[in-house]
BATOR-617290 format. One record per residue: residue number from 1; residue in three letters; x, y, z of N, C-alpha, C in turn. Coordinates in nm, 4 decimals. Example, Ala and Ser with C-alpha at 12.3 -4.5 7.8 and 13.67 -1.06 7.14 Angstrom:
2
SITE|num|residu|n_x|n_y|n_z|ca_x|ca_y|ca_z|c_x|c_y|c_z
SITE|1|ALA|1.3190|-0.5690|0.7800|1.2300|-0.4500|0.7800|1.3200|-0.3300|0.7800
SITE|2|SER|1.2850|-0.2250|0.7080|1.3670|-0.1060|0.7140|1.2900|0.0030|0.7870
//
This chain:
115
SITE|num|residu|n_x|n_y|n_z|ca_x|ca_y|ca_z|c_x|c_y|c_z
SITE|1|MET|-3.9328|-7.0964|7.4803|-3.7987|-7.1063|7.4472|-3.7085|-7.0199|7.5311
SITE|2|TYR|-3.7654|-6.8926|7.5536|-3.6629|-6.8001|7.6381|-3.6261|-6.8576|7.7863
SITE|3|ALA|-3.7325|-6.9217|7.8512|-3.7392|-6.9786|7.9873|-3.6352|-7.0841|7.9793
SITE|4|THR|-3.6241|-7.1630|7.8798|-3.5239|-7.2786|7.8555|-3.3901|-7.2274|7.8496
SITE|5|LEU|-3.3830|-7.1214|7.7611|-3.2389|-7.0643|7.7583|-3.1867|-6.9928|7.8656
SITE|6|LEU|-3.2702|-6.9430|7.9506|-3.2415|-6.8797|8.0720|-3.1735|-6.9726|8.1632
SITE|7|THR|-3.2093|-7.0964|8.1667|-3.1619|-7.2009|8.2609|-3.0549|-7.2911|8.2010
SITE|8|GLY|-3.0482|-7.2978|8.0697|-2.9559|-7.3894|7.9981|-2.9547|-7.5262|8.0374
SITE|9|LEU|-2.8397|-7.5909|8.0112|-2.8343|-7.7261|8.0434|-2.7795|-7.7502|8.1888
SITE|10|ASP|-2.6954|-7.6467|8.2507|-2.6403|-7.6543|8.3741|-2.6975|-7.5498|8.4690
SITE|11|GLY|-2.8075|-7.4922|8.4370|-2.8687|-7.4002|8.5326|-2.8127|-7.2618|8.5050
SITE|12|ALA|-2.7134|-7.2431|8.4076|-2.6659|-7.0990|8.3682|-2.7219|-7.0584|8.2429
SITE|13|ALA|-2.7687|-6.9438|8.2126|-2.8212|-6.8866|8.0943|-2.7352|-6.9042|7.9730
SITE|14|VAL|-2.8025|-6.9514|7.8654|-2.7405|-6.9519|7.7473|-2.7272|-6.8206|7.6790
SITE|15|THR|-2.6120|-6.7783|7.6295|-2.5947|-6.6602|7.5716|-2.5388|-6.6649|7.4212
SITE|16|ASP|-2.5453|-6.5682|7.3562|-2.4899|-6.5705|7.2067|-2.5492|-6.6884|7.1363
SITE|17|TYR|-2.6745|-6.6837|7.1330|-2.7313|-6.7972|7.0336|-2.8294|-6.7419|6.9361
SITE|18|ARG|-2.8465|-6.8364|6.8422|-2.9539|-6.8180|6.7231|-3.0374|-6.9466|6.7163
SITE|19|VAL|-3.1652|-6.9291|6.7304|-3.2521|-7.0566|6.7020|-3.3267|-7.0292|6.5667
SITE|20|THR|-3.3165|-7.1363|6.4862|-3.3782|-7.1395|6.3634|-3.4730|-7.2692|6.3475
SITE|21|LEU|-3.6058|-7.2372|6.3345|-3.6948|-7.3525|6.3147|-3.7015|-7.3953|6.1775
SITE|22|THR|-3.6391|-7.5282|6.1512|-3.6303|-7.5667|6.0084|-3.7530|-7.6571|5.9637
SITE|23|ARG|-3.8073|-7.7260|6.0713|-3.9283|-7.8116|6.0369|-4.0095|-7.8252|6.1677
SITE|24|SER|-4.1354|-7.8127|6.1474|-4.2085|-7.8188|6.2900|-4.2980|-7.9431|6.2793
SITE|25|GLY|-4.3342|-8.0032|6.1719|-4.4423|-8.1058|6.1824|-4.5688|-8.0823|6.2235
SITE|26|PHE|-4.6112|-7.9618|6.2136|-4.7311|-7.8969|6.2598|-4.8407|-7.9500|6.1617
SITE|27|SER|-4.9411|-8.0040|6.2232|-5.0670|-8.0332|6.1364|-5.1960|-7.9579|6.1989
SITE|28|SER|-5.2412|-7.8575|6.1410|-5.3516|-7.7893|6.1846|-5.4667|-7.8606|6.2402
SITE|29|PRO|-5.5016|-7.9804|6.1964|-5.6290|-8.0468|6.2555|-5.5946|-8.1340|6.3730
SITE|30|VAL|-5.4581|-8.1566|6.3800|-5.4171|-8.2645|6.4904|-5.3308|-8.1823|6.6043
SITE|31|SER|-5.2504|-8.0941|6.5666|-5.1671|-8.0199|6.6656|-5.2254|-7.9098|6.7192
SITE|32|THR|-5.1993|-7.8623|6.8398|-5.2395|-7.7256|6.8997|-5.1035|-7.6435|6.9333
SITE|33|ALA|-5.1507|-7.5240|6.9627|-5.0270|-7.4231|7.0081|-4.9718|-7.4813|7.1322
SITE|34|ALA|-5.0459|-7.5449|7.2257|-4.9996|-7.6062|7.3462|-4.8932|-7.7157|7.3254
SITE|35|ASP|-4.9316|-7.7876|7.2144|-4.8330|-7.8907|7.1865|-4.6904|-7.8445|7.1387
SITE|36|LEU|-4.6842|-7.7271|7.0729|-4.5565|-7.6656|7.0272|-4.5039|-7.6029|7.1522
SITE|37|ARG|-4.5748|-7.5437|7.2499|-4.5138|-7.4904|7.3652|-4.4476|-7.5866|7.4518
SITE|38|GLY|-4.5249|-7.7079|7.4591|-4.4749|-7.8143|7.5364|-4.3471|-7.8850|7.4975
SITE|39|LEU|-4.3500|-7.9060|7.3520|-4.2161|-7.9592|7.2982|-4.0961|-7.8785|7.2826
SITE|40|THR|-4.1163|-7.7513|7.2663|-4.0001|-7.6623|7.2440|-3.8876|-7.6693|7.3406
SITE|41|PRO|-3.9198|-7.6620|7.4741|-3.8156|-7.6935|7.5668|-3.7337|-7.8283|7.5616
SITE|42|ILE|-3.8162|-7.9254|7.5444|-3.7667|-8.0683|7.5203|-3.6648|-8.0695|7.4008
SITE|43|VAL|-3.7070|-8.0296|7.2828|-3.6436|-8.0129|7.1698|-3.5067|-7.9171|7.1561
SITE|44|LEU|-3.5293|-7.8023|7.2390|-3.4297|-7.7149|7.2530|-3.3114|-7.7805|7.3491
SITE|45|ARG|-3.3469|-7.8344|7.4443|-3.2480|-7.9145|7.5418|-3.1750|-8.0024|7.4602
SITE|46|ARG|-3.2389|-8.0875|7.3842|-3.1772|-8.1881|7.3145|-3.0854|-8.1314|7.2068
SITE|47|ALA|-3.1339|-8.0226|7.1383|-3.0317|-7.9551|7.0567|-2.9094|-7.8849|7.1168
SITE|48|LEU|-2.9300|-7.8330|7.2399|-2.8102|-7.7992|7.3121|-2.7098|-7.8952|7.3492
SITE|49|ARG|-2.7508|-8.0194|7.3726|-2.6817|-8.1259|7.4101|-2.6021|-8.1782|7.2880
SITE|50|ARG|-2.6726|-8.1924|7.1779|-2.6146|-8.2415|7.0548|-2.5056|-8.1275|6.9895
SITE|51|ALA|-2.5255|-7.9984|7.0359|-2.4416|-7.9002|6.9827|-2.3177|-7.8934|7.0465
SITE|52|GLY|-2.3179|-7.9620|7.1746|-2.1840|-7.9685|7.2421|-2.1714|-7.8437|7.3315
SITE|53|THR|-2.2833|-7.7882|7.3716|-2.2841|-7.6555|7.4470|-2.2111|-7.6817|7.5795
SITE|54|ARG|-2.1159|-7.5816|7.6034|-2.0283|-7.5804|7.7224|-2.0460|-7.4626|7.8269
SITE|55|LEU|-2.0231|-7.4849|7.9512|-2.0320|-7.3751|8.0454|-1.9072|-7.3178|8.0740
SITE|56|HIS|-1.8688|-7.1916|8.0463|-1.7381|-7.1345|8.0780|-1.7522|-7.0453|8.2108
SITE|57|GLU|-1.6518|-7.0677|8.2900|-1.6603|-6.9940|8.4108|-1.6073|-6.8559|8.3975
SITE|58|PRO|-1.6671|-6.7652|8.4796|-1.6004|-6.6204|8.4784|-1.4575|-6.6172|8.4915
SITE|59|TYR|-1.3858|-6.5191|8.4593|-1.2411|-6.5053|8.4772|-1.2234|-6.3594|8.5359
SITE|60|HIS|-1.1576|-6.3472|8.6457|-1.1156|-6.2107|8.6838|-0.9723|-6.1863|8.6754
SITE|61|SER|-0.9229|-6.0792|8.6343|-0.7791|-6.0493|8.6354|-0.7601|-5.9108|8.6872
SITE|62|PHE|-0.6568|-5.9074|8.7693|-0.6300|-5.7667|8.8361|-0.4675|-5.7578|8.8667
SITE|63|GLU|-0.4271|-5.6494|8.9099|-0.2954|-5.6108|8.9374|-0.2944|-5.5459|9.0767
SITE|64|ALA|-0.1983|-5.5773|9.1667|-0.1898|-5.5225|9.2962|-0.0423|-5.4802|9.3236
SITE|65|GLU|-0.0391|-5.3423|9.3611|0.0923|-5.2930|9.3915|0.1112|-5.2880|9.5405
SITE|66|VAL|0.2071|-5.3710|9.5978|0.2273|-5.3799|9.7252|0.3763|-5.3490|9.7690
SITE|67|PRO|0.3852|-5.3193|9.9090|0.5270|-5.2904|9.9543|0.6103|-5.4232|9.9563
SITE|68|ALA|0.7228|-5.3994|9.9444|0.8229|-5.5319|9.9380|0.7928|-5.6066|10.0517
SITE|69|ASP|0.7828|-5.5503|10.1839|0.7752|-5.6378|10.2968|0.6302|-5.7207|10.3182
SITE|70|ALA|0.5294|-5.6631|10.2250|0.3910|-5.7106|10.2302|0.3774|-5.8328|10.1105
SITE|71|LEU|0.4799|-5.8527|10.0399|0.4712|-5.9388|9.9153|0.4335|-6.0668|9.9475
SITE|72|ALA|0.5107|-6.1440|10.0520|0.4830|-6.2747|10.0916|0.3380|-6.2958|10.1584
SITE|73|PRO|0.2935|-6.2191|10.2522|0.1610|-6.2328|10.3067|0.0607|-6.2124|10.1985
SITE|74|VAL|0.0645|-6.1187|10.1168|-0.0326|-6.0859|10.0069|-0.0330|-6.2042|9.9155
SITE|75|THR|0.0777|-6.2474|9.8553|0.0680|-6.3708|9.7764|0.0235|-6.4838|9.8334
SITE|76|ALA|0.0410|-6.5081|9.9663|-0.0022|-6.6204|10.0384|-0.1546|-6.6205|10.0499
SITE|77|GLN|-0.2014|-6.5102|10.0816|-0.3458|-6.4817|10.0926|-0.4305|-6.5060|9.9630
SITE|78|LEU|-0.3629|-6.4436|9.8420|-0.4253|-6.4564|9.7082|-0.4247|-6.5979|9.6706
SITE|79|ALA|-0.3231|-6.6798|9.6957|-0.2982|-6.8171|9.6728|-0.4067|-6.8997|9.7397
SITE|80|ALA|-0.4304|-6.8708|9.8613|-0.5348|-6.9331|9.9392|-0.6713|-6.9188|9.8824
SITE|81|LEU|-0.6971|-6.8081|9.8171|-0.8172|-6.7737|9.7483|-0.8434|-6.8492|9.6279
SITE|82|GLY|-0.7266|-6.9113|9.5564|-0.7276|-6.9735|9.4363|-0.6761|-6.8958|9.3252
SITE|83|ALA|-0.6018|-6.7901|9.3532|-0.5363|-6.7023|9.2570|-0.4313|-6.7795|9.1707
SITE|84|ASP|-0.4138|-6.7328|9.0455|-0.3146|-6.7978|8.9604|-0.2351|-6.6676|8.9276
SITE|85|PHE|-0.0875|-6.6888|8.9650|-0.0160|-6.5643|8.9422|0.0562|-6.5784|8.8049
SITE|86|SER|0.0392|-6.4612|8.7303|0.0938|-6.4578|8.5830|0.2281|-6.3824|8.5864
SITE|87|GLY|0.2692|-6.3356|8.6993|0.3848|-6.2629|8.6983|0.3923|-6.1508|8.8292
SITE|88|THR|0.5176|-6.1292|8.8638|0.5568|-6.0223|8.9640|0.6689|-5.9384|8.9012
SITE|89|THR|0.6632|-5.8221|8.9229|0.7761|-5.7286|8.8763|0.8085|-5.6232|8.9861
SITE|90|GLY|0.9333|-5.5768|8.9893|0.9734|-5.4797|9.0793|1.0753|-5.5133|9.1698
SITE|91|GLY|1.0827|-5.4662|9.2845|1.1839|-5.4844|9.3841|1.1582|-5.3795|9.5020
SITE|92|ALA|1.2550|-5.3349|9.5767|1.2438|-5.2499|9.6793|1.2068|-5.1020|9.6045
SITE|93|PRO|1.1210|-5.0289|9.6303|1.0354|-5.0415|9.7650|0.9124|-5.1279|9.7423
SITE|94|GLY|0.8687|-5.1634|9.6195|0.7358|-5.2315|9.6055|0.7335|-5.3153|9.4848
SITE|95|TRP|0.6295|-5.3971|9.4751|0.6157|-5.5069|9.3855|0.4801|-5.4832|9.3173
SITE|96|LEU|0.4605|-5.5352|9.1886|0.3371|-5.5259|9.1102|0.3132|-5.6820|9.0926
SITE|97|ILE|0.2040|-5.7366|9.1297|0.1601|-5.8517|9.1200|0.0372|-5.8748|9.0389
SITE|98|THR|0.0500|-5.9457|8.9213|-0.0658|-5.9687|8.8169|-0.1228|-6.1185|8.8528
SITE|99|VAL|-0.2609|-6.1150|8.8905|-0.3251|-6.2151|8.9134|-0.4512|-6.2655|8.8567
SITE|100|SER|-0.4876|-6.3848|8.8262|-0.6025|-6.4354|8.7571|-0.6718|-6.5175|8.8717
SITE|101|TYR|-0.8158|-6.4955|8.8719|-0.8865|-6.5716|8.9624|-1.0057|-6.6238|8.8783
SITE|102|ARG|-1.0276|-6.7508|8.9165|-1.1546|-6.8280|8.8552|-1.2342|-6.8520|8.9751
SITE|103|PRO|-1.3604|-6.8026|8.9990|-1.4281|-6.8301|9.1266|-1.4842|-6.9741|9.1298
SITE|104|GLY|-1.5018|-7.0346|9.0230|-1.5746|-7.1732|9.0256|-1.7145|-7.1832|9.0520
SITE|105|GLY|-1.7797|-7.0701|9.0281|-1.9188|-7.0633|9.0518|-1.9706|-7.0308|9.1768
SITE|106|CYS|-1.8741|-7.0099|9.2782|-1.9079|-6.9749|9.4039|-1.8286|-6.8706|9.4686
SITE|107|GLY|-1.8748|-6.7833|9.5420|-1.7917|-6.6811|9.6066|-1.7443|-6.5868|9.5103
SITE|108|ARG|-1.7119|-6.4525|9.5779|-1.6842|-6.3381|9.4989|-1.5540|-6.2894|9.5442
SITE|109|PRO|-1.4636|-6.2532|9.4789|-1.3320|-6.1831|9.5244|-1.3711|-6.0337|9.5554
SITE|110|SER|-1.3020|-5.9868|9.6581|-1.3193|-5.8555|9.6823|-1.1825|-5.7775|9.7194
SITE|111|CYS|-1.1670|-5.6580|9.6786|-1.0532|-5.5895|9.7005|-1.0880|-5.4648|9.7828
SITE|112|ALA|-0.9835|-5.4199|9.8606|-1.0024|-5.3087|9.9396|-0.8585|-5.2304|9.9621
SITE|113|CYS|-0.8551|-5.1131|9.9451|-0.7318|-5.0427|9.9643|-0.7424|-4.9830|10.1129
SITE|114|ARG|-0.6400|-5.0189|10.1741|-0.6291|-4.9654|10.3291|-0.5021|-4.9103|10.3559
SITE|115|GLY|-0.4892|-4.8148|10.4597|-0.3700|-4.7581|10.4847|-0.3402|-4.6263|10.4266
//
């Protein structure tokens, strides 16, 4: 069961779950423990599909304070990385940029302070 939940339907781990066995159909003279172990992943995947399980992407949010003359190149670079801007505030001598980023399952944003 745990191995199935580690890979989920889309290859990502299923989190925040509760599994309750309501009926097993186990018959001592006919069924074995191996039968239960073999069927559990199949039944669990079917239950995840029927439950409408969805995969949500990670979401990163950060703010950057930049000098006024760097606003255009910084926002251009962030936009090229797929950032969504939820706002800018300020003016001379600096601006505060609020950014959201959804990596789409690949790549990792990185930030560095220089200067």
